[in-house]
MARMAR-270348 format. One line per field, with one value per atom (N, C-alpha, C): residue in three letters; atom name; x, z, y. Coordinates in pm, whole numbers, plus 32768, in hexadecimal, padded with zeros to 4 digits. Each point is the difference from the previous one (the first is absolute). Example, Ala and Ser with C-alpha at 12.3 -4.5 7.8 and 13.67 -1.06 7.14 Angstrom:
# residues 2
aa: ALA,ALA,ALA,SER,SER,SER
at: N,CA,C,N,CA,C
east: 8527,7FA7,805A,7FDD,8052,7FB3
up: 830C,8000,8000,7FB8,8006,8049
north: 7DC7,8077,8078,8069,8077,806D
This chain:
# residues 134
aa: UNK,UNK,UNK,UNK,UNK,UNK,UNK,UNK,UNK,UNK,UNK,UNK,UNK,UNK,UNK,UNK,UNK,UNK,UNK,UNK,UNK,UNK,UNK,UNK,UNK,UNK,UNK,UNK,UNK,UNK,UNK,UNK,UNK,UNK,UNK,UNK,UNK,UNK,UNK,UNK,UNK,UNK,UNK,UNK,UNK,UNK,UNK,UNK,UNK,UNK,UNK,UNK,UNK,UNK,UNK,UNK,UNK,UNK,UNK,UNK,UNK,UNK,UNK,UNK,UNK,UNK,UNK,UNK,UNK,UNK,UNK,UNK,UNK,UNK,UNK,UNK,UNK,UNK,UNK,UNK,UNK,UNK,UNK,UNK,UNK,UNK,UNK,UNK,UNK,UNK,UNK,UNK,UNK,UNK,UNK,UNK,UNK,UNK,UNK,UNK,UNK,UNK,UNK,UNK,UNK,UNK,UNK,UNK,UNK,UNK,UNK,UNK,UNK,UNK,UNK,UNK,UNK,UNK,UNK,UNK,UNK,UNK,UNK,UNK,UNK,UNK,UNK,UNK,UNK,UNK,UNK,UNK,UNK,UNK,UNK,UNK,UNK,UNK,UNK,UNK,UNK,UNK,UNK,UNK,UNK,UNK,UNK,UNK,UNK,UNK,UNK,UNK,UNK,UNK,UNK,UNK,UNK,UNK,UNK,UNK,UNK,UNK,UNK,UNK,UNK,UNK,UNK,UNK,UNK,UNK,UNK,UNK,UNK,UNK,UNK,UNK,UNK,UNK,UNK,UNK,UNK,UNK,UNK,UNK,UNK,UNK,UNK,UNK,UNK,UNK,UNK,UNK,UNK,UNK,UNK,UNK,UNK,UNK,UNK,UNK,UNK,UNK,UNK,UNK,UNK,UNK,UNK,UNK,UNK,UNK,UNK,UNK,UNK,UNK,UNK,UNK,UNK,UNK,UNK,UNK,UNK,UNK,UNK,UNK,UNK,UNK,UNK,UNK,UNK,UNK,UNK,UNK,UNK,UNK,UNK,UNK,UNK,UNK,UNK,UNK,UNK,UNK,UNK,UNK,UNK,UNK,UNK,UNK,UNK,UNK,UNK,UNK,UNK,UNK,UNK,UNK,UNK,UNK,UNK,UNK,UNK,UNK,UNK,UNK,UNK,UNK,UNK,UNK,UNK,UNK,UNK,UNK,UNK,UNK,UNK,UNK,UNK,UNK,UNK,UNK,UNK,UNK,UNK,UNK,UNK,UNK,UNK,UNK,UNK,UNK,UNK,UNK,UNK,UNK,UNK,UNK,UNK,UNK,UNK,UNK,UNK,UNK,UNK,UNK,UNK,UNK,UNK,UNK,UNK,UNK,UNK,UNK,UNK,UNK,UNK,UNK,UNK,UNK,UNK,UNK,UNK,UNK,UNK,UNK,UNK,UNK,UNK,UNK,UNK,UNK,UNK,UNK,UNK,UNK,UNK,UNK,UNK,UNK,UNK,UNK,UNK,UNK,UNK,UNK,UNK,UNK,UNK,UNK,UNK,UNK,UNK,UNK,UNK,UNK,UNK,UNK,UNK,UNK,UNK,UNK,UNK,UNK,UNK,UNK,UNK,UNK,UNK,UNK,UNK,UNK,UNK,UNK,UNK,UNK,UNK,UNK,UNK,UNK,UNK,UNK,UNK,UNK,UNK,UNK,UNK,UNK,UNK,UNK,UNK,UNK,UNK,UNK,UNK,UNK,UNK,UNK,UNK,UNK,UNK,UNK,UNK,UNK
at: N,CA,C,N,CA,C,N,CA,C,N,CA,C,N,CA,C,N,CA,C,N,CA,C,N,CA,C,N,CA,C,N,CA,C,N,CA,C,N,CA,C,N,CA,C,N,CA,C,N,CA,C,N,CA,C,N,CA,C,N,CA,C,N,CA,C,N,CA,C,N,CA,C,N,CA,C,N,CA,C,N,CA,C,N,CA,C,N,CA,C,N,CA,C,N,CA,C,N,CA,C,N,CA,C,N,CA,C,N,CA,C,N,CA,C,N,CA,C,N,CA,C,N,CA,C,N,CA,C,N,CA,C,N,CA,C,N,CA,C,N,CA,C,N,CA,C,N,CA,C,N,CA,C,N,CA,C,N,CA,C,N,CA,C,N,CA,C,N,CA,C,N,CA,C,N,CA,C,N,CA,C,N,CA,C,N,CA,C,N,CA,C,N,CA,C,N,CA,C,N,CA,C,N,CA,C,N,CA,C,N,CA,C,N,CA,C,N,CA,C,N,CA,C,N,CA,C,N,CA,C,N,CA,C,N,CA,C,N,CA,C,N,CA,C,N,CA,C,N,CA,C,N,CA,C,N,CA,C,N,CA,C,N,CA,C,N,CA,C,N,CA,C,N,CA,C,N,CA,C,N,CA,C,N,CA,C,N,CA,C,N,CA,C,N,CA,C,N,CA,C,N,CA,C,N,CA,C,N,CA,C,N,CA,C,N,CA,C,N,CA,C,N,CA,C,N,CA,C,N,CA,C,N,CA,C,N,CA,C,N,CA,C,N,CA,C,N,CA,C,N,CA,C,N,CA,C,N,CA,C,N,CA,C,N,CA,C,N,CA,C,N,CA,C,N,CA,C,N,CA,C,N,CA,C,N,CA,C,N,CA,C,N,CA,C,N,CA,C,N,CA,C,N,CA,C,N,CA,C,N,CA,C,N,CA,C,N,CA,C,N,CA,C,N,CA,C,N,CA,C,N,CA,C,N,CA,C,N,CA,C,N,CA,C,N,CA,C,N,CA,C,N,CA,C,N,CA,C,N,CA,C,N,CA,C,N,CA,C
east: B538,8002,7F45,8015,7FCB,8017,7FA0,801C,8046,7FE3,8079,8023,8061,8091,8040,7F8A,8065,803B,7F85,8033,807F,7FFD,808B,8042,7FEE,808E,803C,7F83,8033,801C,7FF7,804A,80A8,800E,8066,807C,7FA0,803D,804C,7F8C,8038,8067,7FE3,806A,8085,800C,8087,8049,7F60,8024,809F,8017,8088,7FCE,7F80,7FA8,7FE9,7FE8,7FFE,803A,8077,809F,800F,802A,8005,7F97,7FA8,7F9A,8077,7FF3,803E,807E,8055,805E,8020,7FA2,7FF0,7F9E,7FC8,7FAC,8088,8052,802B,8041,8060,8084,7F8B,7F84,7FC0,7FE5,7FFC,7FCD,8088,8077,8077,806B,7FC3,7FF2,8011,803F,8001,7FB3,803E,8001,7F56,7FE8,7F7A,7FB1,800E,7F9F,7FCD,8073,8011,7FB2,8021,7F72,7F96,7FD1,7F73,7FC6,8064,8002,7F9F,8059,7FC6,7FA9,7FFB,7F6E,7F98,7FC6,7FB0,7FDE,8051,7FF4,7FE2,8043,7FD1,7F67,7FF2,7F6F,7FAA,8037,7F9E,7FC7,8092,7FBD,7F9F,8017,7F8B,7FBB,7FE7,7F5A,7FEA,802E,7FF1,7FA1,808E,7FCF,7F61,7FEA,7FAE,7F3D,8046,7F7B,7FBF,80A5,7FD4,7F98,7F8B,7FBA,8023,8065,8032,809B,800A,8076,8077,8070,8098,7FF6,7FD2,8011,80D4,8018,8099,8041,7FF0,8013,7FB3,7FD9,7FD4,802A,8020,807A,8043,8063,807B,7FFC,7FB8,7FF6,7FFD,7FBB,7FBA,8087,8054,808C,808B,7FC7,805F,7FF3,7F93,7FAC,801E,8008,8024,8080,8067,80B6,7FFC,7FCA,8010,7FD8,7FAD,7F9E,8088,8029,8059,805C,8039,8082,8003,7FAE,7FD5,7FED,7FC4,7FE5,8083,8063,808E,8062,7FE0,8092,7FC0,8087,8021,7FB5,7FD2,7FC7,7F9A,7FB8,7F69,7FFE,8042,7FCE,802A,8060,800A,7F8D,7FD3,7F70,7F91,7FCA,7F9A,7FDF,808E,800C,7FE9,8036,7FC7,7F71,7FDB,7F93,7F6C,803C,7FCF,7FD4,80CA,7FCE,7F9D,8014,7FC6,7F62,7FD1,7F71,7FD2,803C,7FC6,801F,804E,7FF7,7F72,800D,7F7E,7F45,802D,7F97,7FE3,807F,7FC5,7FE5,8028,7FCB,7F76,7FFF,7F23,7FD4,8024,7FC2,7FE6,8065,7FE3,7FB1,8013,7F41,7FA5,8002,7F42,7FEE,8083,7FC1,7FCD,806D,7FC4,7F83,7FA8,7FCF,7F55,8034,7F96,7FF7,8051,7FC8,8070,8060,807B,805B,802A,808D,804A,8031,8098,808A,8018,8064,7FF3,7F92,8023,7FBA,7FFF,8006,80C6,7FD2,8074,7FCB,80B5,7FE3,7FD1,7FAB,7FAD,800F,808E,8019,7F91,7F9C,7FC6,7FA6,803B,7FB2,80A4,7FBF,802D,8040,7FBC,8000,7FDA,7F8D,7FA2,7F64,800F,7F7C,7FA2,7FF9,7F69,7F91,803F,7FD3,7FE9,8032,7FE2,7F5B,7FF8,7F85,801E,80B3,8027,803E,8090,802B,7FE5,7FE6,7FB2,8072
up: 9C7C,800E,7FAD,7FC8,8020,7F4E,7FBD,7F5E,8013,8067,800F,7FF2,8095,800A,7F87,7FA7,7F98,7F93,7FB7,8002,7FF1,80A9,801A,7FDB,8026,7FD9,7F59,7FDC,7F76,7FB2,804E,7FBF,805C,804A,803B,7F83,7FDD,7FCD,7F75,7FC0,7F96,7FF4,809F,7FE6,8029,800A,7FF9,7F73,7F9B,7F99,7FE1,7F5E,7FA6,7FD6,7FD3,7F92,804E,8091,8049,7FFA,7FFE,8051,7F9C,7F3C,7F8D,8000,7FF1,8019,805A,8082,803A,8006,7F9E,7FD3,7F6B,7FAE,7F7D,801E,8063,800B,803F,8042,807B,7F5F,7FA7,7FA4,7FAF,7FD6,7FB9,8036,8054,8083,7FE5,8033,801D,7F55,7F97,7F74,7FE7,7FFE,8034,7F22,7F84,7F8A,800E,803F,7FBF,8063,8080,802C,7F9F,7FD9,7FB1,7F95,7F9E,7F86,8047,804A,8038,8003,807A,802C,7F57,7FA7,7F90,7FC4,8008,7F8F,804F,808A,8081,7FD0,7FEB,7FAB,7FAA,7FB4,7F31,8035,8057,8026,7FF5,806C,8069,7F5E,7FDA,7F9A,7F97,7FBD,7F9C,7FF9,80C9,8051,7FF1,8000,7FFC,7FBC,7F84,7F60,7FBA,801F,7FCD,8054,8059,804F,7FC2,7FBB,7FFA,7F5C,8012,7FB0,7F46,8034,7F5D,802C,7FAD,8013,7F5B,808C,7F7D,7FD1,7F84,7FF1,7FC8,7FBE,7FFE,8063,80A1,808A,8007,7FEF,8012,7FFF,7F5A,7FD1,8013,8024,802F,80AB,805A,807F,7FDE,7FCC,7FE5,7FD0,7FA2,7FE0,8069,8040,807F,8070,8007,806D,7FBC,7F84,7FD5,8025,7FD3,8005,8086,8084,8076,8025,7FEB,803D,7FC2,7FA2,7F9D,8037,805A,803A,8086,8052,804F,8040,7F7F,7FF9,7FC5,7FCE,7FB2,808E,8076,8092,8049,7FD2,8060,805A,805F,80A6,7FF9,7FAE,7FE3,7FA5,7FBF,7FB2,806B,806C,808A,801F,8018,808E,7FAC,7F94,7FBC,7FF2,7FF5,7FF4,809A,8047,80BC,802A,7FB5,8045,7FA2,7F5D,7FD4,8060,8035,8015,80A8,8053,807F,7FE7,7F68,7FF6,7FE9,7F97,7FF4,8064,8071,8078,804E,7FFB,8035,7FE2,7F8C,7FA1,8004,8001,8019,8096,8076,8077,8008,7FB8,7FF5,7FB0,7F8A,7FBC,80A8,802A,807F,803A,8036,8067,7FBD,7FA1,7FCA,7FE2,7FBD,7FC4,808E,8063,807C,8032,7FFA,801F,7FC8,7F70,7F97,802E,808C,8024,7FB1,7F83,7FD8,8021,7FF3,8045,8032,8042,7FD3,7FD2,800E,8025,7F25,7FC5,7F66,7FC7,8058,7F8E,7FCF,7F7B,7F8D,7FF6,7FED,7FB3,7F88,8004,7FA5,7F87,7FA8,7FFC,7FBA,8005,7FA5,806D,807D,8067,7FE9,8026,7FEE,8098,8075,8095,8017,7FBF,8027,803E,8047,7FE2,8036,7FDA,8022,7F87,7FA0,7F93,7FBD,8071,800D,7FF3,7FB4,8045,800F,8075,8024,7F9F,8053,7FA9,7FBA,7F9A,7FC9,801E
north: 6427,8049,8055,8080,8074,7FF9,805E,7FF8,808A,8029,8090,7FF5,7F95,7FF9,7FE0,7FA1,7FBD,803C,805A,8095,801F,805C,803A,7F79,7F98,7FCE,7FD2,7FFF,8026,805C,8071,80A1,7FD1,7FCB,7FE4,7FB9,7F8F,7FB0,8010,807F,803B,805E,8055,806D,7F8D,7FAB,7FB5,7FC5,8013,7FC8,8023,7FD2,804C,8040,800B,8054,8091,802D,8042,802D,8007,7FF9,806B,7FCA,7FE0,80B2,7FF0,807A,8061,800A,8057,804F,7F5E,8070,8058,7FE0,8003,8095,8000,807D,807E,7FD7,8050,8048,7F93,8058,8032,7FDD,8089,8095,7FB8,80AE,804A,7FBD,8034,8027,7FEB,8031,8080,8049,80BA,8009,7FDB,7FAF,801C,7F8B,7FC7,8075,8011,805B,806C,804D,8063,8004,7F5C,7FFA,7FE8,7FCD,8004,809B,803C,8077,8030,8051,801C,7FD0,7F76,7FA7,8069,7FF9,7FE7,80AC,8091,8057,8020,7FBD,7FE1,7FF7,7F81,7FC2,8072,8072,8042,8073,8038,805E,7FD7,7F83,7FBA,7FFC,7FD0,801D,808D,8042,80A6,8068,7FD1,7FF5,7F96,7FBC,7F95,8053,805D,802D,8077,804D,8096,7FEA,806D,7FE5,802A,8026,8030,7FB1,7F86,7FB5,8000,7FF3,800A,7F6D,7FC5,7FBA,7FAF,806A,7FE2,7FF8,8043,7FFB,7F76,7FE8,7FAA,7F83,7FE2,7FB2,7FFB,8076,7FF3,7FD0,8038,7FCA,7F46,7FA1,7FAD,7F89,8046,7FD8,800E,806C,7FDA,7FBE,7FF1,7F97,7F96,7F92,7FDD,7FB7,8079,7FDE,7FC6,804C,7FF1,7FA9,7FDC,7F7F,7F5C,800F,7F8E,8039,8044,8032,7FCE,8008,7FD9,7F6D,7FBA,7FAE,7F6D,806E,7F96,8014,8064,801A,7F6B,7FF3,7F58,7FE9,8050,7FFC,801B,8030,7FE6,7F99,7FC9,7F53,7FB1,7FF8,7FBF,8011,8041,804D,7FDD,7FDD,7FD8,7F80,7FE0,7F70,7FAF,806B,7FE7,8000,805E,7FE7,7FD2,7FC9,7F72,7FA6,7FFB,7F3D,8048,8084,7FC7,8025,803C,7FF3,7F90,7FA9,7F7F,7FB5,7FE7,7FC6,8036,806D,8032,7FA6,8034,7FB7,7FA2,7FA9,7F37,8010,8021,801F,802D,805A,801E,7FAD,7FCC,7FA8,7F6A,7FED,7F58,8019,80C7,7FF4,7FFA,8066,800D,7F84,7FA0,7F6F,7FD0,7FEB,7FAC,804E,805A,8058,7FD4,7FE8,7FE7,7F4B,7FC3,7F47,7FA4,804E,7F74,8031,7F60,7FD7,8067,8057,802B,7FFD,7F4D,7FE9,7FCA,8009,7FCA,8094,8060,8077,8046,800B,8036,8053,807A,8097,7FD5,807C,8051,8011,8032,805E,80B3,7FB0,8099,8036,7FD2,8047,80A6,8076,8049,8033,7FCC,800E,8060,8071,8054,7FA1,8030,7F79,8088,806D,8083,8007,7F8D,7FE1,7F66,7FA7,7F91,7FB0,7F7B,7FCC,7F88,800B,7FA3,7F85,7FC4,7FB0,7F91,7FB8,7F8C,7F5F
């Protein structure tokens, strides 16, 4: 079996993992939560309004403070929502799985034994700025 075929099988195995299923369910619950959707819409509107205010040559500092306060309140409300918490937890679990898989692949490509590579929590999973897993 070639490397690409093995990668495709790995992708299939990831989709069969309970963390993948948990993320799918949490995503659907998050997207189906009308109250959460409204909070996120309000947050995005306030953020756009703040960005617009920040670009003005004559900034209204009291409006900026008010918008920042509103954004903080909305952010807190969003992340106190049970569906958002469940989604964030499921997303973090999935990201950790993918980070570990990436560590194994990168370590293997560097000549390490893939069966002895252990998960390193300091890896953020974003390999674009990475100099390689140790």
